Backbone as CSV, one residue per row, in Angstrom:
resi,resn,N_x,N_y,N_z,CA_x,CA_y,CA_z,C_x,C_y,C_z
1,TRP,42.989,-2.076,37.186,42.373,-3.062,37.810,41.640,-3.987,36.875
2,LYS,41.640,-5.049,36.195,40.843,-5.220,35.073,40.277,-6.587,35.561
3,ASN,38.831,-6.929,35.367,38.418,-8.285,35.888,37.062,-8.696,35.057
4,ALA,37.108,-10.027,34.831,36.388,-10.314,33.589,35.455,-11.761,34.338
5,ARG,34.438,-12.092,33.903,33.539,-12.738,34.765,32.780,-13.307,33.536
6,PHE,32.187,-14.531,33.553,31.457,-15.507,32.832,30.590,-16.350,33.724
7,ALA,29.139,-15.689,33.371,28.532,-16.418,34.600,27.535,-17.221,33.804
8,LEU,27.444,-18.756,34.006,26.511,-19.944,33.539,25.393,-19.928,34.079
9,LYS,24.430,-19.636,33.594,23.294,-19.812,34.121,22.000,-20.645,33.798
10,THR,21.137,-21.653,34.438,20.287,-22.647,33.765,19.049,-22.571,34.294
11,TRP,17.862,-22.857,34.170,16.358,-22.605,34.466,15.647,-23.769,34.075
12,THR,15.406,-24.359,34.683,14.077,-25.385,34.688,12.742,-25.404,34.730
13,GLY,11.843,-25.940,34.744,10.541,-25.568,34.939,9.245,-26.581,34.283
14,GLN,8.697,-27.108,35.034,7.659,-28.244,34.812,6.122,-28.197,35.779
15,GLU,5.044,-27.433,35.341,3.652,-27.694,36.137,3.552,-29.324,36.319
16,THR,3.127,-29.228,37.756,2.315,-30.621,38.381,1.562,-29.910,39.635
17,GLU,0.779,-30.843,39.854,-0.519,-31.115,40.554,-0.316,-30.277,42.029
18,LEU,1.719,-30.171,42.203,1.593,-29.224,43.316,2.240,-28.283,43.214
19,GLY,1.958,-27.362,41.571,2.081,-26.096,41.722,3.660,-26.577,40.274
20,THR,4.337,-25.346,40.475,5.066,-25.405,39.323,6.745,-25.849,40.241
21,LEU,7.225,-26.663,39.199,8.648,-26.891,39.645,9.641,-26.787,38.993
22,LYS,10.536,-25.990,39.294,11.919,-25.123,39.253,12.968,-25.960,39.760
23,THR,14.138,-25.398,39.085,15.643,-25.587,39.523,15.977,-24.025,38.689
24,TYR,17.173,-23.544,39.162,17.330,-22.755,39.101,19.369,-23.061,39.810
25,THR,20.307,-22.597,38.562,21.868,-22.637,39.038,22.787,-21.489,38.508
26,GLU,23.229,-21.419,38.955,24.175,-20.164,38.527,26.069,-20.607,38.745
27,THR,26.486,-20.855,38.317,27.701,-20.848,38.352,28.923,-19.904,38.084
28,ARG,29.402,-18.685,38.311,30.783,-17.930,38.061,31.698,-18.385,38.086
29,PHE,32.636,-17.836,36.751,34.353,-18.348,36.192,34.564,-16.703,36.593
30,ASP,35.829,-16.126,37.347,36.231,-14.887,37.414,37.686,-15.130,37.132
31,TRP,38.178,-14.016,36.202,39.051,-13.549,35.779,40.000,-12.185,36.916
32,LEU,40.779,-12.206,37.531,40.957,-11.108,38.721,42.645,-10.810,38.004
33,ALA,42.636,-9.308,37.019,44.088,-8.925,36.862,45.636,-8.659,38.511
34,LYS,44.341,-8.325,39.278,45.485,-8.239,40.621,44.451,-8.542,41.791
35,ALA,45.177,-9.413,42.462,44.293,-9.664,43.739,45.003,-9.222,44.876
36,GLN,44.209,-8.529,45.743,44.717,-8.013,46.718,44.040,-8.891,48.039
37,ASP,45.139,-8.482,48.997,44.950,-9.179,50.436,44.081,-7.594,51.661
38,TYR,44.036,-8.402,52.430,42.846,-7.300,53.671,44.205,-6.553,53.933
39,ALA,45.558,-6.576,54.012,45.882,-5.607,54.233,46.125,-4.080,53.364
40,GLY,46.013,-4.625,51.937,45.899,-3.507,51.140,47.070,-3.762,50.395
41,GLY,47.717,-4.982,50.511,49.018,-5.185,49.563,48.698,-6.092,48.275
42,PHE,49.255,-6.498,47.634,48.967,-6.661,46.300,49.498,-8.051,46.297
43,VAL,48.890,-9.720,46.385,49.475,-10.995,46.489,49.610,-11.592,45.529
44,SER,49.579,-10.945,44.470,49.125,-11.687,42.888,49.494,-10.558,41.760
45,ALA,49.538,-11.423,40.811,49.799,-10.614,39.581,48.379,-10.373,38.949
46,GLY,48.102,-11.716,39.086,46.046,-12.445,38.536,45.893,-13.510,39.527
47,GLY,44.754,-13.888,38.602,43.866,-15.143,39.495,42.998,-14.925,38.984
48,THR,42.354,-16.608,39.335,41.060,-16.902,38.619,40.352,-17.575,39.579
49,GLY,39.174,-17.689,39.873,38.230,-18.638,40.562,36.560,-19.209,39.668
50,VAL,36.520,-19.975,40.405,35.094,-20.720,40.370,34.570,-20.824,41.758
51,SER,33.027,-20.228,41.372,32.141,-20.420,42.933,30.582,-20.817,42.070
52,LEU,29.919,-21.750,43.084,28.568,-21.772,43.114,27.763,-20.896,43.657
53,ASN,27.035,-19.870,42.495,26.356,-19.298,44.032,24.687,-19.092,43.868
54,PHE,24.206,-20.342,43.141,22.987,-20.619,43.012,22.759,-22.241,42.633
55,ALA,21.801,-22.908,43.308,21.679,-24.139,42.978,20.449,-24.869,43.691
56,TRP,19.345,-24.587,43.430,17.964,-24.554,44.264,16.938,-25.244,43.496
57,VAL,16.285,-26.142,43.846,15.106,-26.952,44.052,13.601,-26.035,44.430
58,GLN,12.374,-25.415,43.770,11.297,-25.118,43.714,9.997,-25.513,43.787
59,LEU,9.411,-26.118,44.615,7.812,-26.376,44.207,6.759,-25.848,44.825
60,GLY,6.270,-25.355,44.043,4.992,-24.055,44.750,5.726,-23.101,45.482
61,GLY,5.781,-22.998,46.437,6.382,-21.861,47.246,7.470,-22.277,48.353
62,PHE,7.961,-23.709,48.318,8.837,-24.548,49.135,10.377,-24.480,48.062
63,ARG,10.953,-23.738,48.637,12.287,-23.901,48.007,13.546,-24.183,49.106
64,VAL,14.630,-25.128,48.399,15.462,-25.836,49.010,16.896,-25.896,48.630
65,GLY,18.033,-25.377,49.131,19.523,-25.580,48.334,19.993,-24.266,48.346
66,LYS,20.893,-24.274,47.626,21.918,-22.992,47.861,21.114,-21.646,47.128
67,ASP,21.200,-20.300,48.195,20.762,-19.613,47.455,21.189,-18.106,48.476
68,GLU,21.065,-17.258,47.739,21.090,-16.049,49.055,19.904,-15.975,50.045
69,SER,20.441,-14.841,51.233,19.928,-15.383,52.255,18.581,-14.030,51.547
70,ALA,17.237,-14.460,52.512,16.062,-13.859,52.104,15.879,-12.941,52.881
71,TRP,17.407,-12.656,54.034,17.401,-11.012,54.564,17.431,-9.977,53.435
72,VAL,18.216,-10.294,52.193,18.736,-9.517,51.345,17.799,-9.518,50.096
73,THR,17.216,-10.957,49.686,16.354,-10.687,48.654,15.284,-11.018,48.471
74,PHE,14.554,-10.738,50.154,13.095,-10.263,49.869,12.529,-9.331,50.072
75,SER,13.388,-8.515,50.645,13.614,-7.041,50.117,13.970,-6.072,49.273
76,GLY,15.196,-6.679,48.686,15.611,-6.137,47.678,17.141,-5.462,48.088
77,TYR,17.987,-6.005,46.775,19.362,-5.291,46.864,19.176,-3.814,46.636
78,ALA,20.523,-3.040,46.815,20.663,-1.589,47.694,20.296,-1.178,46.125
79,GLY,19.948,-1.084,45.429,19.998,-0.304,44.376,20.650,-0.942,42.901
80,ASN,20.393,0.178,41.876,21.258,-0.600,40.410,22.859,0.243,40.375
81,VAL,23.260,0.255,41.390,24.638,0.422,41.256,25.322,-0.752,41.667
82,ILE,26.302,-0.542,40.879,27.319,-1.614,40.729,28.417,-1.934,42.166
83,ASP,28.384,-0.941,42.917,29.387,-1.240,43.733,28.276,-0.781,45.348
84,ASP,27.052,-1.837,45.365,25.678,-1.556,46.249,26.418,-1.556,47.947
85,SER,27.488,-2.059,47.864,27.983,-2.134,49.771,28.997,-1.744,50.373
86,LEU,28.933,-0.260,49.351,30.068,0.710,50.319,29.945,1.008,51.869
87,VAL,29.011,0.969,52.046,28.245,0.562,53.697,27.717,-0.481,53.690
88,GLY,27.715,-1.601,54.187,27.389,-2.987,54.151,25.477,-3.153,54.520
89,TYR,24.980,-4.100,53.648,23.558,-4.077,53.925,23.089,-5.491,54.207
90,GLY,23.978,-6.258,53.596,23.433,-7.912,54.009,24.100,-9.112,54.669
91,GLY,24.885,-8.341,55.323,26.206,-9.700,55.773,26.341,-10.707,55.158
92,ASP,26.229,-12.173,55.210,26.365,-13.294,54.636,25.597,-12.973,53.485
93,PHE,25.631,-13.002,52.219,24.503,-13.591,50.685,24.250,-14.904,50.638
94,ASP,25.493,-15.929,50.746,25.281,-17.067,50.115,25.170,-17.972,51.268
95,THR,24.162,-19.420,51.278,23.647,-19.667,52.269,22.827,-21.377,51.513
96,GLY,23.110,-22.343,53.079,21.685,-23.520,52.510,21.074,-22.591,52.911
97,VAL,19.482,-23.356,52.167,18.202,-22.546,52.390,17.069,-23.725,52.760
98,VAL,16.234,-23.636,53.837,14.986,-24.303,53.440,13.700,-23.201,53.680
99,GLN,13.005,-23.021,52.393,12.409,-21.672,52.461,11.397,-21.934,52.171
100,TYR,10.023,-21.047,52.603,8.660,-21.088,52.073,8.427,-19.731,51.654
101,TYR,7.961,-19.579,50.565,7.272,-18.313,50.147,5.840,-17.982,50.029
102,PHE,5.525,-16.971,50.122,3.710,-17.461,50.066,3.365,-15.764,49.781
103,ASP,2.398,-16.494,48.485,2.143,-14.873,47.450,0.233,-14.977,47.051
104,ALA,-0.119,-13.940,48.259,-1.733,-14.126,48.110,-2.055,-13.815,47.003
105,GLY,-1.492,-13.097,46.101,-1.973,-12.423,44.850,-2.935,-11.999,44.556
106,ASN,-2.693,-10.527,45.865,-3.225,-9.191,46.133,-2.476,-8.346,46.273
107,GLY,-1.150,-8.593,45.660,0.071,-7.378,46.503,0.744,-8.150,48.086
108,PHE,0.164,-8.699,48.639,0.593,-9.332,49.762,1.645,-10.622,49.514
109,SER,2.673,-10.231,50.561,3.265,-11.801,49.958,4.421,-11.701,51.799
110,ALA,4.521,-13.292,51.425,5.514,-13.158,53.205,6.330,-14.578,52.722
111,VAL,7.430,-14.748,53.467,8.606,-15.746,53.317,8.581,-15.744,54.758
112,VAL,9.257,-17.267,54.963,10.182,-17.870,56.140,11.325,-19.125,55.906
113,SER,12.203,-18.416,55.987,13.499,-19.003,55.747,14.518,-19.587,57.029
114,LEU,14.477,-20.922,56.446,15.700,-20.884,57.712,17.294,-21.493,57.046
115,GLU,18.488,-20.703,57.515,19.146,-20.792,57.015,20.957,-21.768,57.407
116,ASP,21.816,-21.936,56.705,22.489,-22.256,57.215,23.776,-21.019,57.836
117,GLY,24.396,-19.726,56.969,24.787,-19.264,57.240,25.906,-19.656,56.119
118,ALA,27.373,-19.239,56.086,29.021,-18.991,55.880,29.967,-18.866,56.622
119,GLY,30.979,-19.363,56.301,32.003,-19.075,56.848,32.337,-19.472,58.491
120,GLY,32.383,-18.384,59.030,32.861,-18.228,60.542,31.137,-18.248,61.329
121,ASN,30.068,-17.862,60.067,29.093,-17.558,60.889,27.782,-18.665,60.106
122,THR,28.718,-19.705,60.256,27.812,-21.013,59.670,27.334,-21.661,61.249
123,VAL,25.836,-22.334,60.807,25.082,-22.488,62.209,26.105,-23.688,62.935
124,ASP,26.497,-23.725,64.198,27.322,-24.795,65.032,26.291,-24.937,65.761
125,SER,24.979,-25.460,65.693,24.153,-26.232,66.391,22.681,-26.451,65.644
126,TYR,21.668,-27.447,66.468,20.919,-27.668,65.599,19.818,-26.523,65.554
127,VAL,20.086,-25.242,66.151,19.305,-23.927,65.543,19.730,-23.521,63.820
128,PRO,19.126,-23.178,63.324,19.322,-22.443,62.115,19.132,-20.763,62.396
129,HIS,20.209,-19.861,61.125,19.509,-18.803,61.364,17.876,-18.753,60.639
130,ILE,17.288,-17.939,60.972,15.773,-17.739,60.825,15.137,-16.282,60.633
131,VAL,14.795,-16.459,58.913,14.721,-15.152,57.989,13.135,-15.353,58.259
132,GLY,12.374,-14.060,58.216,10.904,-13.802,58.181,10.521,-12.343,58.078
133,GLY,9.951,-12.546,56.581,9.329,-11.077,55.947,8.073,-11.212,55.711
134,VAL,7.213,-9.971,55.670,6.391,-9.424,55.015,5.925,-8.473,54.263
135,LYS,5.340,-8.298,52.524,5.607,-7.304,51.792,4.248,-6.897,51.118
136,TYR,4.217,-5.721,50.910,2.818,-5.362,50.259,3.634,-4.652,48.744
137,THR,2.811,-5.209,47.569,2.847,-4.424,46.599,1.812,-3.994,45.613
138,GLN,2.069,-3.157,45.155,0.972,-2.011,43.961,1.541,-1.795,43.453
139,GLY,0.598,-0.876,42.277,1.071,-0.175,41.039,2.436,1.276,41.878
140,TRP,1.893,1.650,42.560,2.720,2.816,43.297,3.945,2.293,43.682
141,GLY,4.229,1.078,44.442,5.634,0.669,44.667,5.354,-0.628,45.542
142,ALA,6.048,-0.202,46.946,6.053,-1.582,47.667,6.635,-1.280,49.339
143,ILE,6.046,-2.018,49.868,6.563,-1.620,50.798,6.918,-3.147,52.232
144,SER,7.806,-3.268,52.961,8.446,-4.870,52.870,8.842,-4.514,54.367
145,ALA,8.964,-5.439,55.388,9.687,-5.287,56.637,10.325,-6.866,56.968
146,THR,11.194,-6.859,57.208,11.757,-7.971,57.399,12.762,-8.345,58.667
147,GLY,13.009,-9.679,59.221,13.412,-9.826,60.762,14.215,-10.773,60.532
148,VAL,15.445,-10.878,61.048,16.223,-11.811,61.343,16.804,-12.521,62.726
149,TYR,17.059,-13.735,62.941,17.507,-14.276,64.289,19.098,-15.348,63.637
150,ASP,20.333,-14.748,64.577,21.431,-15.208,63.967,21.855,-16.046,65.545
151,SER,21.736,-17.636,64.866,22.020,-18.413,65.947,23.486,-19.205,66.412
152,VAL,24.293,-17.981,66.158,25.528,-18.317,66.221,26.075,-17.253,66.909
153,TRP,25.560,-15.965,66.929,25.801,-15.026,68.018,24.720,-14.892,68.725
154,GLU,23.726,-15.250,68.206,22.293,-15.033,69.377,22.029,-13.628,69.154
155,GLU,21.846,-12.890,68.263,21.462,-11.212,67.743,20.345,-11.461,67.004
156,TRP,19.708,-10.228,67.026,19.042,-10.689,65.786,19.002,-9.168,65.606
157,GLY,18.268,-8.635,64.273,17.840,-7.639,63.026,16.837,-7.341,62.358
158,GLY,16.273,-6.720,61.806,15.250,-5.645,60.873,15.762,-5.111,59.769
159,LYS,14.456,-4.647,59.426,15.041,-3.588,58.405,13.412,-3.069,57.900
160,VAL,13.043,-2.151,57.463,11.985,-1.646,56.693,12.510,-1.106,55.546
161,ARG,11.968,-1.178,54.480,12.180,-0.759,52.788,10.886,-0.619,52.292
162,VAL,11.191,1.280,51.907,9.966,1.480,51.077,10.162,1.723,49.501
163,ASP,9.609,1.353,48.629,9.885,1.778,47.177,8.442,2.467,46.662
164,VAL,9.255,3.739,45.677,8.306,4.144,45.052,8.226,4.450,43.593
165,ASN,7.315,4.158,42.225,7.183,4.363,41.199,6.784,5.693,41.122
166,ALA,7.938,6.741,41.272,6.967,8.351,41.549,6.549,8.725,40.398
167,SER,7.143,8.272,39.123,6.614,8.240,37.886,6.937,7.195,36.395
168,ASP,6.787,7.138,35.939,7.319,6.128,34.386,8.991,6.231,34.004
169,ALA,9.308,7.358,34.406,10.558,7.294,34.588,11.580,7.425,35.794
170,LEU,10.877,7.761,36.858,11.530,8.107,38.154,10.923,6.532,39.457
171,SER,12.099,5.616,39.592,11.352,4.985,40.672,12.664,5.535,41.866
172,LEU,12.077,5.344,43.178,13.010,6.133,44.459,12.712,4.961,45.333
173,TRP,13.964,4.749,46.342,13.480,3.688,47.562,14.388,4.236,49.078
174,ALA,14.220,3.990,49.734,14.699,3.996,51.177,14.636,2.682,52.284
175,MET,16.144,2.590,53.021,15.855,1.207,53.802,16.063,1.610,55.116
176,VAL,15.848,0.983,56.011,17.077,1.171,57.426,16.959,-0.184,58.057
177,ASN,18.063,-0.565,57.908,18.337,-1.744,58.987,19.042,-1.526,60.408
178,TYR,18.672,-2.566,61.293,19.087,-2.244,62.389,19.584,-4.004,63.184
179,GLY,20.339,-3.699,63.968,21.059,-5.148,64.362,21.379,-4.724,65.724
180,SER,20.794,-6.417,66.526,21.104,-6.191,67.990,22.223,-5.631,69.011
181,GLU,23.178,-6.028,68.240,24.645,-5.997,68.738,25.603,-5.063,68.198
182,SER,25.777,-3.616,68.911,26.658,-2.806,68.185,27.980,-3.353,67.692
183,ASN,28.787,-4.002,68.896,29.949,-3.988,68.375,30.264,-5.609,67.643
184,VAL,29.521,-6.139,67.259,29.637,-7.083,66.381,29.078,-6.467,64.810
185,VAL,30.347,-6.890,63.855,30.038,-5.822,62.812,30.189,-6.458,61.745
186,HIS,30.147,-8.025,61.502,29.686,-9.007,60.887,29.557,-10.186,61.558
187,ASN,28.278,-10.502,61.125,27.762,-12.014,61.525,26.759,-12.137,60.172
188,SER,25.618,-12.875,60.478,25.232,-13.650,59.264,24.134,-12.403,58.390
189,PHE,23.963,-11.645,59.692,22.898,-10.626,58.830,23.641,-9.284,58.474
190,LYS,24.505,-8.611,58.899,24.800,-7.598,59.336,26.495,-7.081,59.302
191,ASN,26.602,-6.179,58.334,27.864,-6.099,58.607,28.158,-4.553,58.265
192,TRP,27.423,-3.720,58.942,27.985,-2.154,59.228,27.940,-2.121,60.555
193,GLU,28.906,-0.880,60.697,28.817,-0.613,62.353,28.125,0.130,62.635
194,GLY,28.355,-0.303,63.912,26.867,0.097,65.440,25.508,-0.473,65.266
195,ASN,24.270,-0.227,65.341,23.474,-0.902,65.547,22.259,-0.329,64.015
196,TRP,22.548,0.746,63.352,21.607,1.056,62.478,22.585,1.744,61.262
197,ALA,21.834,1.199,60.012,22.453,2.151,59.181,21.113,2.659,58.147
198,ILE,21.506,3.307,57.337,20.378,3.623,56.679,20.537,3.696,54.463
199,PHE,20.010,3.787,53.977,20.133,3.674,52.479,19.033,3.981,51.908
200,GLY,19.401,4.791,50.706,18.403,5.762,49.772,18.889,5.707,48.482
201,GLY,18.060,5.708,47.471,18.548,5.906,46.143,17.499,5.950,45.205
202,GLY,17.947,5.417,43.729,16.871,6.087,42.782,17.161,5.418,41.374
203,THR,16.271,5.216,40.546,16.700,5.026,38.834,15.581,6.042,38.184
204,TYR,16.323,6.448,37.466,15.791,7.654,36.543,16.038,7.378,34.933
205,LYS,14.800,7.151,34.430,15.316,6.620,32.736,15.075,7.877,31.714
206,PHE,16.257,8.317,31.332,16.321,8.995,30.325,15.296,8.896,29.153
207,ASN,15.463,7.763,28.584,14.753,6.860,27.379,15.093,5.209,27.606
208,GLU,14.932,4.758,26.569,15.072,3.714,26.393,16.370,2.652,26.809
209,LYS,16.970,3.408,26.246,18.776,3.133,26.474,19.373,3.738,27.740
210,THR,19.065,4.823,28.052,19.693,5.465,29.059,18.630,5.695,30.080
211,SER,19.926,5.375,31.271,19.126,5.299,32.779,20.372,5.828,33.382
212,PHE,19.819,6.555,34.915,21.008,7.169,35.835,20.555,6.187,36.946
213,ASN,21.568,5.955,37.656,21.330,5.248,38.825,22.284,5.728,40.155
214,ALA,21.622,5.912,41.510,22.262,6.299,42.428,21.820,6.128,43.617
215,GLN,22.778,5.540,44.627,22.629,5.402,46.076,23.242,5.835,47.136
216,VAL,22.954,6.540,48.732,23.775,6.866,49.388,23.427,6.188,50.466
217,SER,24.269,5.887,51.396,24.159,5.307,52.524,25.232,5.625,53.330
218,TYR,24.646,5.211,54.685,25.531,5.790,55.594,24.843,4.733,57.467
219,ASP,26.030,4.862,58.347,25.743,4.107,59.367,26.177,4.763,60.741
220,GLU,26.083,3.636,61.634,26.533,4.446,62.989,27.775,4.709,62.921
221,GLY,28.319,3.818,62.803,29.940,4.421,62.877,30.201,5.414,62.210
222,LYS,29.380,6.244,61.514,29.717,7.461,60.813,30.315,7.063,59.457
223,SER,30.475,5.791,58.945,30.744,5.595,57.541,29.416,6.150,56.699
224,LEU,30.349,7.065,55.314,28.973,7.353,54.465,29.971,6.904,53.004
225,GLY,28.426,6.396,52.147,29.012,6.165,50.835,28.001,6.692,49.802
226,VAL,28.691,6.765,48.656,28.038,7.397,47.800,28.220,7.044,46.412
227,ALA,27.286,6.510,45.279,27.990,5.526,44.399,26.242,6.105,43.631
228,ALA,27.230,6.487,41.867,26.260,6.814,41.403,26.688,6.495,39.394
229,ASN,26.025,6.081,38.758,26.140,5.422,37.495,25.699,6.019,35.900
230,ILE,25.933,5.929,35.194,25.115,5.973,33.536,25.169,4.388,33.106
231,ALA,24.140,4.022,33.428,23.935,2.613,31.748,23.399,2.797,31.050
232,TYR,23.843,2.627,29.272,23.526,2.449,28.203,23.920,1.423,27.663
233,ASN,22.548,1.168,27.205,22.158,-0.327,26.257,22.399,0.095,24.980
234,ILE,23.333,0.120,24.608,23.720,0.100,23.193,23.085,-0.774,22.161
235,VAL,23.288,-1.456,22.456,21.866,-2.512,21.256,21.428,-3.399,22.324
236,PRO,20.333,-4.286,21.868,19.358,-5.322,22.737,20.566,-5.976,23.316
237,GLY,20.875,-6.928,24.786,21.776,-7.435,25.286,23.171,-6.977,25.341
238,PHE,23.471,-5.754,25.106,24.739,-4.917,25.336,24.557,-4.073,26.037
239,THR,25.048,-4.255,27.160,24.860,-2.712,28.106,26.546,-2.087,28.523
240,ILE,26.578,-0.950,28.753,28.151,-0.226,29.094,27.403,0.425,30.405
241,VAL,28.540,0.359,31.560,28.074,1.445,32.617,29.185,1.544,33.228
242,GLY,29.023,3.127,33.316,30.296,3.873,34.096,30.081,4.572,35.200
243,GLU,30.434,4.314,36.080,29.977,4.413,37.788,31.089,5.017,38.498
244,VAL,31.080,6.043,39.198,31.697,6.290,40.161,30.782,6.610,41.560
245,ASP,32.329,6.371,42.532,32.159,5.745,43.948,33.092,6.718,44.769
246,TYR,32.218,7.142,46.130,32.980,7.462,47.137,32.421,6.550,48.421
247,ILE,33.741,6.722,49.513,33.597,6.183,50.889,34.313,7.061,51.517
248,ASN,33.579,7.551,52.981,34.642,7.999,54.099,34.341,7.290,55.310
249,LYS,34.845,6.617,55.793,34.710,5.700,57.003,35.634,6.596,58.270
250,ALA,34.839,7.724,58.766,35.139,8.527,59.851,35.812,7.797,61.348
251,THR,36.399,8.315,62.037,36.966,7.663,63.234,35.983,7.602,63.928
252,SER,35.562,6.500,64.662,34.369,6.336,65.554,34.710,5.517,66.682
253,ASP,33.296,5.227,67.867,33.866,3.892,68.610,34.355,2.612,67.853
254,TYR,33.678,2.373,66.585,33.624,1.037,65.655,35.179,1.410,64.856
255,ARG,35.965,2.287,64.670,37.033,2.451,63.560,37.654,3.840,64.233
256,ALA,38.884,3.058,64.536,39.993,4.297,64.958,40.240,4.721,64.263
257,VAL,40.694,4.854,62.800,41.538,5.267,61.733,40.681,6.065,60.628
258,SER,40.282,6.942,60.610,39.739,7.627,58.939,40.082,7.259,57.651
259,SER,39.368,7.119,57.325,39.695,7.038,55.331,38.922,7.314,54.241
260,ASP,39.470,7.966,53.676,38.309,7.980,52.681,39.082,7.741,51.121
261,GLY,38.235,7.949,50.260,38.525,7.676,48.591,37.114,7.887,47.679
262,PHE,37.731,8.498,46.531,36.964,8.188,45.134,37.245,6.811,44.396
263,GLY,36.456,5.897,43.808,36.997,5.167,43.041,36.222,5.286,41.382
264,GLY,36.357,4.544,40.586,35.286,4.233,39.186,34.969,3.316,38.446
265,VAL,34.259,2.969,38.338,34.327,1.313,37.531,33.604,1.495,36.374
266,LEU,34.382,0.876,35.364,33.176,0.371,34.166,33.601,-0.845,33.424
267,ARG,32.228,-1.103,32.897,31.569,-2.390,32.878,31.183,-2.584,31.413
268,PHE,31.176,-3.610,30.664,31.149,-3.835,29.605,29.758,-4.988,29.952
269,GLN,28.649,-5.290,29.822,28.261,-6.774,29.814,27.139,-6.764,28.714
270,ARG,27.335,-8.046,28.422,26.311,-8.938,27.212,25.621,-10.231,28.036
271,ASP,24.340,-9.657,27.589,23.444,-10.886,28.546,23.111,-11.651,27.137
272,PHE,22.308,-13.192,27.117,22.288,-13.678,25.726,21.739,-15.074,27.055
């Protein structure tokens, strides 16, 4: 499989009497050498796609527009690996938001976000999905707690995450997710099997150019994911990442058939 992407990003910023006025957009143009349907069969020899992933306006701490859910972004993504969702941790990333972010300036921050969801999880009444979180950040790392209410499924979830800067070279993190309905495998915030899922990983910087990244994930449905890569910055703005992934989905109350396998990704990335 050979995939290519061009991501066009734009930023604006202006100081006003009510705080900094910002905008951000990101449009992705994708080309896929092969496209695959959910049954595992190839449906075409090639394909292209265009998606608007971000388009928001922010004044001070108030943000409105197209974004990723605060359920994912406030606590942080699941490590510096390419395939970070071998065991799902985020539900629907894309959503419309009306959001307020508060930064006390002493390491404490908080967020409240009213969201639309996406696809079959798009809100179907006047009640939005609701995300709230608190975080404390210092030189040693950070600790955060995030809660969410899904108004379509009328279910709730929560997560706790700890990040630790063990040294200048080594950073570690761990996260525990919980969803109130074990039989709902995919709602606006949950795409793991069962009630709970756990995640952990870290980054070790060998030098200014080379780093090792790893992630391990496991859920109540007995799905196990392991991902590890080496990222090498050849010259400023050009990075090569080689990654190996392993997934084992065991037979459980949520999955009648077990399956496992290895995969690999080689990424060439230019940022400018």
